[in-house]
Backbone as a ProteinNet text record, in pm:
[ID]
protein_1_A
[PRIMARY]
MALSAPLFYQTVVLVLDLVVGLIAFGLTVVSFGHCLIQRADAFTAIGTLPKPGWLALLGGTALLGLVHIVYSLPFGLLVQMIGAAAGLIYLLDVRAGLRGLTDGRGGW
[TERTIARY]
19064.9	19088	19218.9	19211.2	19327.7	19396.6	19528.6	19606	19630.3	19628.9	19652.9	19766.1	19812.3	19917.7	19861.7	19946.6	19896.1	19834.6	19755.9	19682.7	19774.1	19892.9	19982.3	20085.4	20065.7	20165.4	20177.5	20064.4	20070.6	20150.7	20141.3	20218.6	20368.4	20404	20544.2	20596.1	20520.1	20561	20578.3	20488.8	20500.4	20621.2	20648.7	20765.4	20895.5	20901.3	21024.5	21041.1	20933.2	20939.7	20987.8	20943.1	20986.1	21134.9	21177.1	21318.3	21411.4	21379.2	21460.6	21459.4	21342.2	21327.6	21411.1	21412.5	21492	21639.4	21684.4	21827.4	21865.5	21784.5	21814.9	21810.6	21716.6	21706.4	21826.7	21871.6	21992.1	22114.6	22125.2	22240.4	22243.6	22128.3	22127.6	22152.8	22103.2	22125.1	22274	22337.5	22481.7	22560.3	22526.1	22596.1	22572.7	22449.7	22419.5	22495.7	22503.7	22577.8	22726	22785	22925.1	22949.2	22859.1	22872.2	22860.8	22778	22752	22877.1	22962.1	23077.2	23204.5	23197.7	23316.2	23330.2	23449.5	23476	23419.4	23365.4	23301.9	23403.5	23522.2	23620.3	23684.4	23672.3	23730.6	23654.2	23524.9	23445.7	23487.4	23515	23562.5	23705.4	23783.6	23921.7	23931.2	23834.2	23837.5	23753	23689.7	23619.6	23486.5	23406.6	23274.9	23170.7	23047.7	22943	22980.8	22940.9	22971.4	22891.5	22935.8	22875	22724.1	22675.1	22530.7	22452.7	22514	22452.6	22435.7	22538.8	22534.9	22437.3	22439.5	22344.8	22199.9	22174	22037.3	21992.7	22080.5	22048.3	22026.4	22121	22108.3	21998.7	21990.9	21886.9	21746.5	21730.1	21597.6	21554.1	21642.2	21604.6	21582.5	21656.2	21633.5	21501	21464.9	21334.7	21220.5	21230.6	21128.6	21121.2	21236.8	21241.2	21168	21188.9	21119.1	20969.5	20926.7	20784.5	20728.7	20808.6	20761.7	20747.6	20839.5	20831.5	20709.5	20680.3	20563.8	20431	20424	20295.6	20285.3	20386.9	20385.5	20337.6	20425.1	20396.6	20401.9	20332.9	20333.3	20471	20548.8	20678.1	20790.1	20761.3	20857.5	20975.6	20953.7	21068.3	21163.2	21108.6	21194	21282.7	21222	21298.7	21405	21369.7	21468.7	21583	21554.5	21662.9	21754.4	21696.7	21778.3	21865.1	21806.1	21881.6	21992	21962.1	22062.8	22175	22143.7	22249.4	22333.2	22270.8	22346.7	22431.2	22376.7	22453	22573.2	22556	22665.5	22771.9	22732.5	22830.2	22906.5	22832.6	22901.7	23002.8	22957.8	23045.6	23162.1	23139.3	23247.5	23341.5	23289.9	23375.8	23416.2	23316.5	23344.1	23414	23363.5	23424.2	23569.3	23597.2	23735.6	23823.8	23772.7	23844.7	23868	23769.3	23783.3	23883.6	23881.7	23975.8	24119.2	24138.3	24269.8	24319.3	24228.4	24265.4	24301.6	24229.6	24246.4	24361.8	24373.5	24478.4	24591.9	24582.1	24693.3	24715.7	24629.9	24653.3	24588.6	24501.1	24437.6	24316.3	24250	24126	24154	24150.1	24158.3	24299.5
4682.8	4571.7	4505.3	4375.8	4298.6	4240.3	4246.3	4188.1	4040.4	3959.6	3817.3	3769.1	3650.3	3591.4	3552.1	3541.5	3500.3	3359	3329.8	3201	3079.4	3099.4	2986.1	2963	3024.9	3007.4	2864.4	2791.6	2653.7	2569.5	2596.6	2525.5	2549.9	2676.7	2711.4	2639.5	2637.9	2573.2	2421.5	2357.7	2216.2	2185.7	2267.7	2245.3	2262.6	2366.9	2386.5	2274.9	2227.9	2113.9	1988.8	1968.2	1850.4	1860.4	1978.7	1996.9	1975.1	2039.7	2025.8	1878.3	1816.9	1676.3	1582.9	1607.9	1521.4	1538	1659.4	1682.7	1612.7	1628	1564.3	1413.1	1359.5	1215	1164.7	1232.8	1189.9	1194.9	1292.4	1302.4	1187.1	1148.6	1038.9	905.5	890.3	765.3	748.6	855.3	849.3	815.9	877.4	849	704	657.9	518.2	420.7	450	361.7	356.6	469.4	471.8	395.2	413.7	346.4	196.5	153	11	-62.3	0.8	-68.4	-56.5	10.1	26.5	-89.5	-110.3	-216.5	-174.2	-266.8	-236.4	-199.5	-259.8	-226.6	-90.7	-31.2	99.9	210	186.5	286.7	297.4	184.8	187.9	238.7	220.2	266.9	419.6	486.3	631.8	693.5	611.5	660.1	727.2	668.4	720.1	613.6	641.9	542.3	416.6	299.6	177.3	178.6	92.3	84.5	57.6	-34.5	-54.5	71.2	149.5	273.5	372.1	392.3	480	426.5	294.4	238.4	256.8	237.4	257.2	404.5	495	637.2	684.3	651.6	698.7	624.5	494.9	415.8	449.2	473	509	644.9	742.7	875.1	871.7	791.7	779.7	716.1	614	548.6	644.7	715.9	811.8	924.9	963.9	1068.2	1024	898.7	844.6	842.8	801.1	799.9	942.5	1039.8	1176.3	1225.2	1190.5	1234.5	1175.4	1049.4	985.9	1031.6	1031.1	1056.2	1193.8	1275.3	1407.9	1405.4	1349.4	1343.3	1483.3	1501.7	1634.9	1679.1	1592.5	1629.5	1563.5	1530.1	1458.7	1544.6	1673.3	1759.8	1773.7	1777.9	1783.9	1657.1	1545.5	1417.8	1417.9	1474.1	1480.4	1573.6	1681.3	1770.1	1706.5	1625.5	1550.8	1451.5	1384.2	1292.1	1359	1481	1555.5	1595.4	1635.5	1674.5	1553	1439.1	1315.9	1274	1288.3	1257.8	1350.5	1478.7	1573	1543.4	1511.2	1477.1	1352.7	1254.9	1131.6	1161.7	1234.3	1257.3	1348.3	1449.8	1546.3	1503.9	1425.3	1389.9	1241.8	1155.2	1011.1	959.4	1000.1	953.4	999	1122.6	1170.4	1089	1049.7	968.5	831.6	773.5	640.6	644.9	752	764.9	774.8	852.4	865.6	736.7	656.5	527.7	423.1	423.7	317.9	340.9	462.3	480.5	573	625.7	695.9	838.4	892.1	1025.1	1130.6	1091.2	1187.7	1253.7	1336.8	1399.4	1532.3	1637.2	1772.7	1803.9
-9605.1	-9696	-9653.8	-9630.9	-9589.5	-9711.3	-9705.1	-9811	-9781.4	-9878.9	-9860	-9948.3	-9922.1	-10003.4	-10137.2	-10239.7	-10370.8	-10362.2	-10457.4	-10458.9	-10473.5	-10523.2	-10549.5	-10437.8	-10320.6	-10215.5	-10166.4	-10163.3	-10120.6	-10215.9	-10343.4	-10443.7	-10425.4	-10397.5	-10375.9	-10252.1	-10144.8	-10022.5	-10046.2	-10118.6	-10147	-10235.1	-10332.9	-10418	-10341.4	-10257.7	-10177.4	-10076.2	-10020.7	-9924.8	-9993.9	-10119.5	-10194.1	-10231.5	-10273.3	-10312.9	-10193.6	-10081.5	-9960.6	-9913.8	-9920	-9878.9	-9967.6	-10098.9	-10185.8	-10166	-10142.1	-10113.5	-9983.5	-9878.8	-9752.5	-9763.6	-9839.7	-9860.5	-9933.8	-10037.3	-10112.2	-10023.9	-9938.6	-9847.9	-9749.1	-9693.7	-9600.2	-9671.8	-9793	-9867.4	-9904.2	-9944.6	-9976.5	-9850.7	-9739.5	-9613.8	-9568.7	-9583.8	-9547.9	-9636.2	-9763.5	-9854.3	-9822.8	-9790	-9753.6	-9623	-9527.9	-9399	-9415.1	-9506.9	-9530.1	-9577.2	-9651.9	-9709.4	-9623.5	-9509.9	-9423.8	-9326.5	-9278.4	-9178.5	-9041.9	-8967.7	-8838.1	-8732.4	-8735	-8632.5	-8650.3	-8768.2	-8792.3	-8715.9	-8694.3	-8621.9	-8477.5	-8413	-8274.9	-8265.8	-8370.2	-8370.5	-8374.4	-8438.4	-8443.8	-8332.4	-8249.1	-8132.4	-8162.2	-8246.8	-8277.7	-8248	-8285.6	-8273.3	-8347.4	-8298.6	-8377.7	-8508.2	-8596.1	-8730.5	-8723.9	-8640.8	-8634.4	-8590.2	-8506.1	-8461.6	-8577.6	-8655.3	-8770.7	-8874.1	-8896.5	-8993.1	-8950.7	-8822.1	-8771.3	-8785.8	-8746.5	-8752.1	-8896.5	-8982.4	-9120.1	-9197.1	-9175.2	-9243.7	-9198	-9067.8	-9014.3	-9064	-9064.4	-9113.8	-9267.3	-9339.8	-9483.4	-9512.3	-9435	-9453.2	-9419.3	-9308	-9272	-9372.1	-9427.1	-9530.8	-9655.3	-9694.5	-9810.6	-9784.8	-9668.2	-9635.7	-9638.3	-9590.1	-9596.4	-9740.6	-9827.2	-9964.4	-10032.5	-10002.8	-10069.1	-10007.5	-9872.5	-9805.7	-9738.4	-9736.9	-9678.5	-9531	-9446.9	-9305.3	-9242.8	-9127.5	-9064.7	-9017.3	-8955.6	-8905.8	-8988.1	-9112.6	-9195.7	-9233.3	-9257	-9293.8	-9174.4	-9053.7	-8936.5	-8927.7	-8949.8	-8949.3	-9060.9	-9173.3	-9281	-9249.3	-9181	-9140.9	-9036.4	-8946.9	-8852.7	-8929.2	-9029	-9111.9	-9191.5	-9241.4	-9318.2	-9225.2	-9104	-9007.9	-8975.8	-8952.5	-8923	-9043.1	-9163.1	-9283.2	-9303.5	-9273.1	-9283.7	-9181.3	-9057.8	-8952.2	-8996.6	-9048.5	-9092.5	-9203.5	-9308.1	-9422.3	-9388	-9306.2	-9281.5	-9167.8	-9073.8	-8959.3	-8960.4	-8961.4	-8950.8	-9077	-9192.6	-9317.6	-9329.1	-9282.6	-9284.7	-9191.7	-9073.4	-8981.3	-9036.1	-9099	-9158	-9274.5	-9350.4	-9460.6	-9410.6	-9304.2	-9244.2	-9185.7	-9136.1	-9075.4	-9180.1	-9288.2	-9389.4	-9486.9	-9540	-9640.4	-9590	-9470.9	-9409.6	-9454	-9543.3	-9591.8	-9501.8	-9417.8	-9327.5	-9393.7	-9313.8	-9364.3	-9430.9	-9354.6	-9410.9	-9437.8
[MASK]
++++++++++++++++++++++++++++++++++++++++++++++++++++++++++++++++++++++++++++++++++++++++++++++++++++++++++++

């Protein structure tokens, strides 16, 4: 007799996928919003990707993440994890550099 997973495992996987996807989507949207209001010359001053590059990366992954949440794409969670990683890099590294450049208090 073979043991099998409970009948509700697909529901658990779908709910976890949705929760992780919503968190990653929120992270990329917050990063995109912060990037949108920053000055373009500040990005080159701190030596990172230019502002249009960050906007394209964060906006593209946020858009694909939204499509994944609505339509459940096959590789959508992978795209959302890439977007979450880009959002974390932006918030923890680039935002700190921009903050140090604009108000002079520094990051960490």
